[in-house]
C-alpha positions as CSV (number, residue, x, y, z in Angstrom):
1,X,-140.9,13.5,10.1
2,X,-138.6,16.3,10.9
3,X,-135.6,15.9,13.3
4,X,-137.3,18.2,15.8
5,X,-140.6,16.2,15.6
6,X,-138.7,12.9,15.9
7,X,-136.9,14.2,19.0
8,X,-140.1,15.2,20.6
9,X,-141.7,11.8,19.9
10,X,-138.7,10.1,21.4
11,X,-138.9,12.3,24.5
12,X,-142.6,11.5,24.8
13,X,-142.0,7.8,24.5
14,X,-139.2,7.6,27.1
15,X,-141.2,9.9,29.4
16,X,-144.0,7.4,29.3
17,X,-141.6,4.6,30.0
18,X,-140.1,6.5,32.9
19,X,-143.6,7.0,34.3
20,X,-144.2,3.3,34.1
21,X,-140.9,2.6,35.9
22,X,-141.9,4.9,38.7
23,X,-145.5,3.6,38.9
24,X,-144.8,2.1,42.3
25,X,-144.1,5.6,43.5
26,X,-147.2,7.1,42.0
27,X,-150.7,7.4,43.3
28,X,-153.1,4.5,43.7
29,X,-156.4,6.3,44.0
30,X,-160.0,5.2,44.1
31,X,-162.8,7.8,43.8
32,X,-163.3,8.0,47.6
33,X,-159.6,8.3,48.4
34,X,-157.6,11.4,49.1
35,X,-154.8,12.1,46.6
36,X,-151.2,11.5,47.6
37,X,-149.5,12.8,44.5
38,X,-150.2,15.8,42.2
39,X,-148.6,17.6,39.3
40,X,-149.3,21.3,39.0
41,X,-148.1,24.5,37.3
42,X,-147.6,27.7,39.4
43,X,-146.0,30.8,38.0
44,X,-144.1,28.9,35.3
45,X,-143.0,26.1,37.5
46,X,-144.2,22.6,36.7
47,X,-143.8,20.4,39.8
48,X,-144.6,16.9,41.0
49,X,-145.5,16.7,44.7
50,X,-146.2,14.0,47.3
51,X,-148.4,14.3,50.3
52,X,-148.0,13.6,54.0
53,X,-151.2,13.0,55.9
54,X,-151.5,12.6,59.7
55,X,-154.4,10.6,61.2
56,X,-155.7,10.2,64.7
57,X,-158.9,9.3,66.6
58,X,-161.7,11.8,66.1
59,X,-161.7,12.5,69.9
60,X,-157.9,13.3,69.7
61,X,-156.9,10.3,71.8
62,X,-154.3,7.7,71.1
63,X,-151.2,7.6,68.8
64,X,-151.1,9.6,65.6
65,X,-150.1,7.9,62.3
66,X,-148.5,9.8,59.5
67,X,-148.6,8.4,55.9
68,X,-145.5,9.9,54.4
69,X,-145.6,9.3,50.6
70,X,-142.4,9.3,48.7
71,X,-141.2,9.0,45.1
72,X,-137.9,7.1,44.8
73,X,-136.1,9.8,42.7
74,X,-136.3,13.5,43.4
75,X,-134.4,16.7,44.4
76,X,-132.1,16.5,47.4
77,X,-134.1,19.3,49.2
78,X,-137.2,17.1,48.8
79,X,-135.6,14.3,50.8
80,X,-134.3,16.7,53.4
81,X,-137.8,18.0,53.9
82,X,-139.2,14.5,54.3
83,X,-136.6,13.6,56.9
84,X,-137.5,16.7,59.0
85,X,-141.1,15.5,58.8
86,X,-140.2,11.9,59.8
87,X,-138.2,13.2,62.7
88,X,-141.4,14.3,64.3
89,X,-142.5,10.7,64.7
90,X,-141.4,8.4,67.5
91,X,-141.3,5.3,65.2
92,X,-140.8,5.3,61.4
93,X,-141.8,2.1,59.5
94,X,-139.9,2.1,56.1
95,X,-140.1,-0.1,53.1
96,X,-137.2,-2.3,52.1
97,X,-137.6,-5.8,50.7
98,X,-134.8,-7.8,52.4
99,X,-133.9,-11.4,53.2
100,X,-136.0,-13.1,55.8
101,X,-133.3,-12.8,58.5
102,X,-133.3,-9.0,58.4
103,X,-136.6,-8.5,60.3
104,X,-135.7,-9.7,63.7
105,X,-135.7,-13.0,65.6
106,X,-138.7,-12.5,67.9
107,X,-141.1,-15.5,68.1
108,X,-144.0,-16.7,70.2
109,X,-142.4,-20.2,70.6
110,X,-138.9,-21.6,70.9
111,X,-139.2,-23.2,67.6
112,X,-140.0,-19.9,65.9
113,X,-137.1,-18.2,67.8
114,X,-134.7,-20.9,66.7
115,X,-135.8,-20.8,63.1
116,X,-135.6,-17.0,62.9
117,X,-132.2,-17.0,64.6
118,X,-131.0,-19.3,61.8
119,X,-132.4,-16.9,59.2
120,X,-130.6,-14.0,60.9
121,X,-127.3,-15.9,60.9
122,X,-127.8,-16.7,57.2
123,X,-128.5,-13.0,56.5
124,X,-125.2,-12.0,58.3
125,X,-123.4,-14.7,56.4
126,X,-124.5,-13.0,53.1
127,X,-123.1,-9.7,54.4
128,X,-119.8,-11.3,55.4
129,X,-119.5,-12.8,52.0
130,X,-120.0,-9.3,50.4
131,X,-117.3,-7.9,52.7
132,X,-115.0,-10.7,51.7
133,X,-115.6,-10.3,48.0
134,X,-115.0,-6.6,48.1
135,X,-112.1,-6.4,50.6
136,X,-110.6,-9.8,50.2
137,X,-110.5,-10.3,54.0
138,X,-112.8,-11.1,56.9
139,X,-113.9,-8.3,59.4
140,X,-112.3,-8.4,62.8
141,X,-115.6,-7.9,64.5
142,X,-119.4,-7.4,63.9
143,X,-118.8,-3.7,64.5
144,X,-116.4,-3.6,61.6
145,X,-118.9,-5.5,59.4
146,X,-121.7,-3.1,60.4
147,X,-119.5,-0.1,59.4
148,X,-118.9,-1.7,56.0
149,X,-122.5,-2.5,55.4
150,X,-124.0,0.9,56.5
151,X,-121.4,2.8,54.4
152,X,-123.0,1.2,51.4
153,X,-126.7,1.2,52.3
154,X,-128.0,2.8,55.5
155,X,-131.3,1.0,55.1
156,X,-129.4,-2.1,56.4
157,X,-128.4,-0.5,59.7
158,X,-131.5,-1.5,61.7
159,X,-131.8,-5.0,60.0
160,X,-128.1,-5.6,60.9
161,X,-128.7,-4.7,64.5
162,X,-131.8,-7.0,64.7
163,X,-129.9,-9.9,63.2
164,X,-127.1,-9.7,65.7
165,X,-129.5,-10.7,68.6
166,X,-130.9,-14.2,68.7
167,X,-134.4,-15.2,69.5
168,X,-133.7,-15.3,73.2
169,X,-132.3,-11.8,73.4
170,X,-128.7,-12.9,73.5
171,X,-126.0,-11.3,71.3
172,X,-124.6,-13.5,68.6
173,X,-120.9,-14.4,69.1
174,X,-118.5,-13.8,66.2
175,X,-114.9,-14.7,65.6
176,X,-112.7,-14.6,62.5
177,X,-109.2,-15.8,61.8
178,X,-107.4,-15.4,58.5
179,X,-110.1,-16.2,55.9
180,X,-112.5,-18.1,58.2
181,X,-115.4,-16.9,60.4
182,X,-117.7,-18.4,63.0
183,X,-121.2,-17.1,64.1
184,X,-122.7,-18.6,67.2
185,X,-126.0,-18.5,69.1
186,X,-125.9,-20.1,72.5
187,X,-129.5,-21.1,72.4
188,X,-132.3,-20.5,74.9
189,X,-130.1,-21.0,78.0
190,X,-127.3,-18.6,76.8
191,X,-124.7,-21.1,77.8
192,X,-122.3,-23.4,75.9
193,X,-123.6,-26.8,75.0
194,X,-127.1,-28.1,75.6
195,X,-129.8,-29.8,73.6
196,X,-133.2,-29.1,72.2
197,X,-133.8,-25.3,72.4
198,X,-130.6,-24.9,74.4
199,X,-128.6,-26.3,71.5
200,X,-125.9,-24.0,70.2
201,X,-126.4,-22.8,66.7
202,X,-123.0,-22.5,64.9
203,X,-122.5,-21.2,61.3
204,X,-119.0,-21.4,59.9
205,X,-117.7,-20.1,56.6
206,X,-114.6,-19.0,54.8
207,X,-113.5,-16.4,52.3
208,X,-113.9,-17.5,48.7
209,X,-110.9,-16.5,46.6
210,X,-111.9,-13.6,44.4
211,X,-110.4,-15.5,41.5
212,X,-112.7,-18.5,42.2
213,X,-115.8,-16.6,43.1
214,X,-118.4,-15.9,40.4
215,X,-118.3,-12.4,38.9
216,X,-120.5,-10.1,41.0
217,X,-121.3,-6.5,40.2
218,X,-120.5,-4.1,43.0
219,X,-122.7,-1.2,43.8
220,X,-120.3,1.0,41.9
221,X,-120.4,-1.0,38.7
222,X,-123.9,-2.4,38.6
223,X,-126.1,-0.6,36.1
224,X,-129.0,0.9,38.0
225,X,-131.9,2.0,35.8
226,X,-133.4,4.2,38.5
227,X,-130.0,5.8,38.9
228,X,-129.7,6.5,35.2
229,X,-133.2,8.0,35.1
230,X,-132.3,10.2,38.1
231,X,-129.2,11.4,36.3
232,X,-131.1,12.1,33.1
233,X,-133.6,14.2,35.1
234,X,-130.9,16.0,37.1
235,X,-132.2,14.6,40.5
236,X,-131.0,12.0,42.9
237,X,-132.0,8.7,44.4
238,X,-133.9,8.3,47.7
239,X,-131.5,5.7,48.9
240,X,-128.5,8.0,48.3
241,X,-130.1,11.0,50.0
242,X,-131.5,9.6,53.3
243,X,-129.6,8.3,56.3
244,X,-131.8,5.4,57.6
245,X,-129.4,4.7,60.5
246,X,-131.7,6.5,63.1
247,X,-133.2,5.5,66.4
248,X,-136.8,4.4,65.9
249,X,-136.5,3.6,62.2
250,X,-137.7,0.1,61.6
251,X,-137.9,-2.0,58.4
252,X,-141.5,-3.1,57.7
253,X,-142.0,-5.1,54.5
254,X,-142.4,-8.6,53.1
255,X,-139.2,-10.7,53.2
256,X,-137.7,-11.3,49.8
257,X,-138.2,-15.1,50.2
258,X,-141.9,-14.6,51.0
259,X,-142.5,-12.3,48.1
260,X,-140.9,-14.8,45.6
261,X,-142.6,-17.8,47.3
262,X,-146.0,-16.1,46.7
263,X,-145.2,-15.6,43.0
264,X,-143.8,-19.0,42.4
265,X,-146.6,-20.8,44.3
266,X,-149.2,-19.2,42.1
267,X,-147.2,-19.8,39.0
268,X,-147.4,-16.1,38.1
269,X,-144.8,-13.9,36.5
270,X,-144.6,-10.2,37.1
271,X,-143.4,-8.2,34.1
272,X,-142.8,-5.1,36.2
273,X,-140.6,-7.0,38.6
274,X,-138.7,-8.9,35.9
275,X,-138.0,-5.7,33.9
276,X,-136.6,-3.9,37.0
277,X,-134.6,-6.8,38.3
278,X,-133.0,-7.8,34.9
279,X,-130.4,-5.2,34.1
280,X,-129.4,-6.8,30.8
281,X,-132.7,-7.3,29.1
282,X,-133.8,-5.8,25.8
283,X,-136.4,-3.5,27.5
284,X,-133.8,-1.9,29.8
285,X,-131.3,-1.6,26.9
286,X,-133.9,0.4,24.9
287,X,-134.7,2.6,27.8
288,X,-131.1,3.4,28.4
289,X,-130.6,4.3,24.8
290,X,-133.6,6.7,24.9
291,X,-132.3,8.2,28.2
292,X,-129.0,9.0,26.6
293,X,-130.9,11.0,23.9
294,X,-132.9,13.2,26.3
295,X,-130.5,13.6,29.3
296,X,-130.6,17.0,30.9
297,X,-133.6,18.1,28.7
298,X,-136.0,20.4,30.6
299,X,-138.8,19.4,28.1
300,X,-138.2,15.7,28.9
301,X,-138.2,16.4,32.7
302,X,-141.5,18.3,32.3
303,X,-143.0,15.3,30.5
304,X,-142.0,13.0,33.2
305,X,-143.4,15.3,35.9
306,X,-146.7,15.4,34.1
307,X,-146.6,11.6,33.4
308,X,-146.2,11.0,37.2
309,X,-149.2,13.1,37.9
310,X,-151.5,11.5,35.3
311,X,-150.1,8.1,36.1
312,X,-151.1,8.6,39.7
313,X,-154.7,9.2,38.6
314,X,-154.6,5.9,36.7
315,X,-153.8,4.2,39.9
316,X,-153.6,0.4,40.2
317,X,-154.7,-0.2,36.6
318,X,-151.2,0.8,35.6
319,X,-149.6,-2.0,37.5
320,X,-151.7,-5.0,36.6
321,X,-153.3,-7.6,38.9
322,X,-150.2,-9.6,39.8
323,X,-148.0,-6.5,40.5
324,X,-150.8,-4.8,42.5
325,X,-151.4,-7.8,44.7
326,X,-147.7,-8.4,45.5
327,X,-146.1,-5.0,45.2
328,X,-148.9,-3.1,47.1
329,X,-151.6,-5.2,48.9
330,X,-149.6,-8.0,50.4
331,X,-146.6,-5.8,51.3
332,X,-149.0,-3.3,53.0
333,X,-150.4,-6.2,55.0
334,X,-147.0,-6.8,56.5
335,X,-146.8,-3.1,57.5
336,X,-150.3,-3.0,59.1
337,X,-149.4,-6.2,61.1
338,X,-146.4,-4.4,62.5
339,X,-148.4,-1.2,63.2
340,X,-151.1,-3.3,65.1
341,X,-148.3,-4.8,67.2
342,X,-147.1,-1.3,68.1
343,X,-150.6,-0.1,69.0
344,X,-151.2,-3.2,71.3
345,X,-147.9,-2.8,73.1
346,X,-148.1,-2.1,76.9
347,X,-146.6,1.4,76.1
348,X,-147.6,2.3,72.5
349,X,-145.6,5.0,70.8
350,X,-147.1,8.5,70.7
351,X,-146.6,8.8,66.9
352,X,-145.8,6.5,64.0
353,X,-144.9,7.3,60.4
354,X,-145.3,4.9,57.5
355,X,-142.7,5.9,55.0
356,X,-143.5,4.2,51.7
357,X,-143.9,4.8,48.0
358,X,-147.0,6.9,47.4
359,X,-148.7,4.1,45.5
360,X,-149.2,2.3,48.8
361,X,-151.0,5.1,50.5
362,X,-154.5,4.7,49.3
363,X,-154.7,1.2,50.7
364,X,-153.0,2.3,53.9
365,X,-155.5,5.1,54.3
366,X,-158.5,2.8,53.9
367,X,-157.1,0.4,56.5
368,X,-156.4,3.2,59.0
369,X,-160.1,4.3,58.7
370,X,-161.7,0.8,58.7
371,X,-159.5,-1.1,61.1
372,X,-158.1,1.6,63.4
373,X,-160.9,4.2,63.3
374,X,-158.5,7.0,62.4
375,X,-159.3,10.1,60.3
376,X,-157.0,12.5,58.5
377,X,-156.5,15.8,60.4
378,X,-153.9,17.6,58.3
379,X,-151.9,17.4,55.1
380,X,-148.7,18.9,53.8
381,X,-147.3,18.7,50.3
382,X,-143.6,18.3,49.4
383,X,-142.1,19.1,46.0
384,X,-140.2,16.1,44.6
385,X,-139.0,17.6,41.4
386,X,-139.8,20.6,39.2
387,X,-139.0,22.4,35.9
388,X,-138.8,26.2,35.8
389,X,-139.6,27.5,32.3
390,X,-139.5,31.2,33.0
391,X,-136.6,33.5,32.5
392,X,-135.9,36.6,34.6
393,X,-138.1,38.9,32.4
394,X,-141.2,36.7,32.9
395,X,-140.5,36.3,36.6
396,X,-140.1,40.1,37.1
397,X,-143.3,40.8,35.1
398,X,-145.3,38.5,37.4
399,X,-143.7,40.1,40.5
400,X,-144.8,43.5,39.3
401,X,-148.4,42.3,38.9
402,X,-148.5,40.7,42.3
403,X,-147.1,43.8,44.0
404,X,-149.7,46.0,42.3
405,X,-152.5,43.6,43.3
406,X,-151.2,43.6,46.9
407,X,-151.3,47.3,47.1
408,X,-154.7,47.5,45.5
409,X,-156.2,45.0,48.0
410,X,-154.7,46.8,51.0
411,X,-156.0,50.2,49.7
412,X,-159.5,48.8,49.2
413,X,-159.9,46.8,52.4
414,X,-157.1,47.2,55.0
415,X,-159.0,45.3,57.7
416,X,-160.1,42.3,55.7
417,X,-157.1,42.0,53.4
418,X,-155.0,39.6,55.5
419,X,-155.8,36.1,54.0
420,X,-155.4,37.2,50.4
421,X,-152.4,39.4,51.1
422,X,-150.7,36.5,53.0
423,X,-151.2,34.2,50.0
424,X,-149.8,36.9,47.6
425,X,-146.8,37.4,49.9
426,X,-145.9,33.7,49.7
427,X,-146.0,33.9,45.9
428,X,-143.9,37.1,45.9
429,X,-141.3,35.5,48.2
430,X,-141.0,32.5,45.9
431,X,-140.7,34.6,42.8
432,X,-138.1,36.9,44.4
433,X,-135.9,33.9,45.2
434,X,-136.2,32.7,41.6
435,X,-135.4,36.2,40.3
436,X,-132.3,36.3,42.4
437,X,-131.2,32.9,41.2
438,X,-131.8,33.9,37.6
439,X,-129.4,36.8,37.7
440,X,-126.8,35.4,40.1
441,X,-124.1,33.4,38.4
442,X,-123.4,30.0,40.0
443,X,-120.3,29.7,42.2
444,X,-117.3,28.0,40.6
């Protein structure tokens, strides 16, 4: 095999692996479902796109629900576009598998409220330990801890706020001195002392010396396979590109403990989960080696874009039974439960967006139709990533053809030309922007 052929085969193999890694972001589609991803080629640009569909009652009443599909790596402009779409909704339910204490302390009984308050305090303890390991000190306040946490992952903003309020709607108390901290819930009565549900819940801890603590990889040093794939494709990560610290944005997912409990209870092992969670395994090492060989290659990026599109059409079969049930079906159930609670509230929101990997959307759509009697009323497509294979000469040739076609249509039928001319005008505008970019040197 020639060097060129070997390189092409290597690129094809790693593109297929990349498509498998991103399968949770790709389409899960049955024959009767509307697509939420597509790959297409228009005027020399091969692109991968995700859909946003808005649903409402057929009579126009009640809240609207938007299914905003997303792929977890893409161009920064793609994420900016999605944020503008999400800003149109009053409530945004977003995916993020987090510890049990990150989803709030509400409960229907005092026992539930007490247990969930304890979970929230344990969640905060984990964040305090992260603060201590990185800064070798304790924060002076919960506000200081929040600033630290959100600066590293904005998805934790709302979970942090939820955890700081106990099950009886009282703010947790926090104090720190030297290397020690104390978290306190005053119980149901909101006063010191008491018994039963009025009992104070107190969690104490201290900073572990960094020399004694087990080695822990920081976000800066931990090898992130998604990050390396994004770098190889010249795109960015969703979590680096979106600020989740926004009013109305709520985490909606399975708790990490619940997800693991369901796997362990069944005695099942998920190869997809294990591969993505183990950053030192042989499989990840092989992928990293292949990525180093194809980094910044337009041909490789095109293969990945096409693999995402065709992988979407394979749907759930690409995941396997265990991964499908846990990664999609059961996590979706947690979101639908939260959506139902919003709809049944005394004052339901006017609009809700479900912001999830596009693989989840087929199941969400079926549930919106069957359980909520909602139907799709509009769709928009957003370009996640693309490869432009044309140079200025090809672009200008196509521009010339479109301009000639536009003039001919207007000359033949001035009154009825609008729909087709409007379509051509859009293509011309896109080509003109590319032509300008092709001849304009980048700023230094």
